C-alpha positions as CSV (number, residue, x, y, z in Angstrom):
1,X,-36.6,10.6,25.7
2,X,-33.6,12.9,26.1
3,X,-32.5,15.4,23.5
4,X,-28.9,16.1,22.6
5,X,-27.3,19.2,24.1
6,X,-27.2,21.9,21.5
7,X,-24.0,23.8,22.6
8,X,-20.6,23.0,23.9
9,X,-21.5,24.6,27.3
10,X,-24.5,22.3,27.5
11,X,-22.4,19.3,26.4
12,X,-19.7,20.3,29.0
13,X,-22.3,20.1,31.8
14,X,-23.2,16.4,30.9
15,X,-22.0,13.6,33.4
16,X,-19.0,11.9,32.1
17,X,-20.3,8.6,33.6
18,X,-23.4,8.6,31.5
19,X,-21.3,9.1,28.2
20,X,-18.5,6.7,29.1
21,X,-21.1,4.2,30.0
22,X,-23.0,4.5,26.6
23,X,-19.6,4.5,24.8
24,X,-18.5,1.2,26.8
25,X,-21.8,-0.6,26.0
26,X,-21.7,0.3,22.4
27,X,-18.2,-0.4,21.6
28,X,-18.4,-3.9,23.2
29,X,-21.7,-4.6,21.4
30,X,-20.2,-3.6,18.1
31,X,-16.9,-5.6,18.6
32,X,-18.7,-8.7,19.8
33,X,-21.1,-8.5,16.9
34,X,-18.2,-8.3,14.4
35,X,-16.5,-11.3,16.1
36,X,-19.7,-13.3,16.1
37,X,-20.0,-12.7,12.3
38,X,-16.4,-14.3,12.2
39,X,-17.4,-17.2,14.3
40,X,-15.9,-16.3,17.6
41,X,-16.8,-14.7,20.9
42,X,-14.8,-12.1,22.5
43,X,-13.9,-14.1,25.7
44,X,-13.1,-17.3,23.4
45,X,-10.7,-15.1,21.4
46,X,-9.1,-13.8,24.8
47,X,-8.7,-17.3,25.9
48,X,-6.8,-18.2,22.8
49,X,-4.7,-15.2,23.2
50,X,-3.9,-15.9,26.7
51,X,-2.8,-19.4,25.9
52,X,-0.9,-18.6,22.7
53,X,2.9,-18.4,22.9
54,X,2.5,-16.3,19.8
55,X,0.5,-13.6,21.6
56,X,-0.1,-12.8,25.3
57,X,1.2,-16.1,26.9
58,X,4.9,-15.2,28.1
59,X,5.8,-18.9,28.2
60,X,3.0,-20.9,26.2
61,X,2.2,-22.9,29.3
62,X,-1.1,-24.4,29.8
63,X,-3.5,-22.6,32.3
64,X,-6.5,-23.6,34.5
65,X,-9.7,-21.9,34.2
66,X,-9.2,-19.9,37.3
67,X,-5.9,-18.8,36.2
68,X,-7.3,-17.7,32.9
69,X,-10.1,-15.9,34.7
70,X,-7.4,-14.2,36.9
71,X,-5.5,-13.3,33.8
72,X,-8.5,-11.9,32.0
73,X,-10.0,-10.1,35.0
74,X,-9.4,-6.6,33.8
75,X,-11.5,-7.1,30.7
76,X,-14.1,-9.7,31.5
77,X,-17.7,-8.7,31.7
78,X,-20.1,-10.3,34.5
79,X,-21.9,-12.3,31.8
80,X,-18.7,-13.9,30.4
81,X,-18.4,-17.6,31.3
82,X,-14.8,-18.6,31.0
83,X,-15.4,-22.2,31.8
84,X,-18.3,-22.6,29.0
85,X,-16.0,-20.6,26.6
86,X,-13.2,-23.2,27.2
87,X,-15.6,-26.2,26.8
88,X,-16.7,-24.6,23.4
89,X,-13.0,-24.3,22.4
90,X,-12.2,-27.7,23.5
91,X,-15.2,-29.2,21.2
92,X,-13.8,-27.2,18.3
93,X,-10.4,-28.5,18.8
94,X,-8.9,-25.3,19.4
95,X,-7.8,-26.3,23.0
96,X,-6.9,-29.3,24.8
97,X,-7.1,-30.2,28.4
98,X,-4.2,-32.2,30.1
99,X,-4.6,-34.8,32.9
100,X,-4.0,-31.9,35.6
101,X,-7.0,-29.8,34.1
102,X,-4.6,-27.2,32.3
103,X,-5.7,-25.9,29.1
104,X,-3.4,-25.6,26.2
105,X,-3.9,-24.0,22.8
106,X,-3.7,-26.5,19.8
107,X,-2.3,-25.7,16.5
108,X,-5.8,-25.3,15.0
109,X,-6.5,-23.0,18.0
110,X,-3.5,-20.7,17.1
111,X,-4.4,-20.6,13.6
112,X,-7.9,-19.5,14.5
113,X,-6.6,-16.9,16.9
114,X,-4.3,-15.6,14.1
115,X,-7.3,-15.3,11.7
116,X,-9.5,-13.4,14.1
117,X,-6.4,-11.1,14.9
118,X,-6.0,-10.2,11.4
119,X,-9.5,-8.7,11.6
120,X,-8.8,-6.6,14.6
121,X,-7.3,-3.6,12.7
122,X,-10.6,-3.4,10.4
123,X,-12.8,-3.5,13.6
124,X,-10.6,-0.7,15.3
125,X,-10.6,1.3,12.1
126,X,-14.4,1.4,11.8
127,X,-14.6,2.3,15.5
128,X,-12.1,5.1,15.0
129,X,-13.5,6.3,11.8
130,X,-13.4,10.2,11.8
131,X,-11.3,10.2,15.0
132,X,-7.7,11.5,14.6
133,X,-5.0,9.6,16.7
134,X,-4.4,13.1,18.3
135,X,-8.1,13.4,19.4
136,X,-8.0,9.7,20.5
137,X,-5.0,10.3,22.7
138,X,-6.6,13.4,24.2
139,X,-9.7,11.4,25.1
140,X,-7.6,8.9,26.8
141,X,-5.7,11.4,28.7
142,X,-8.8,13.1,29.9
143,X,-10.5,9.9,31.0
144,X,-7.2,8.9,32.8
145,X,-7.3,12.4,34.7
146,X,-11.0,11.8,35.6
147,X,-10.0,8.3,37.0
148,X,-7.2,9.8,39.1
149,X,-9.3,12.8,40.2
150,X,-11.8,10.2,41.7
151,X,-9.1,8.2,43.4
152,X,-8.9,5.3,40.8
153,X,-5.8,3.7,39.5
154,X,-4.8,4.4,36.0
155,X,-2.1,1.8,35.7
156,X,-0.3,1.3,32.4
157,X,-3.5,0.4,30.2
158,X,-4.0,-3.0,28.6
159,X,-1.3,-4.7,26.6
160,X,-3.3,-5.9,23.6
161,X,-0.9,-4.8,20.7
162,X,-2.3,-4.7,17.2
163,X,-4.7,-7.7,18.1
164,X,-6.6,-5.9,20.6
165,X,-10.3,-6.3,20.9
């Protein structure tokens, strides 16, 4: 069992990868648990968002599973099964498949997407409780600097708008 560092100097000596890894796992687990309470999975929500002309889809056109996997590649986890998620959404009537294999969001699917999106600010607020926007921005900038320092690409970040999750 490890103990928490007692001073800022001890904390400053801790490896960033350890803390970012713990944070990532805790944040994903929390977010996915809240979404499961609402009857969704995070990958299912992303499918709906990527297919909705009222959200991330630039043109509302249907997409194949490989196209959706590519569109979501920056945030899918290894255990996420886009094809299985799509099948679940088809069974719920939230997606439909055309004769070319493209998936399209249905009216019911877009309503479901909008319902979960309304919960996103509360989930974010819980995660950010006690953290000022200034501290959060500083943290993101520090992480971006570490990424650049190690030869990684920072890019523009994810474009999730108010419905991120």
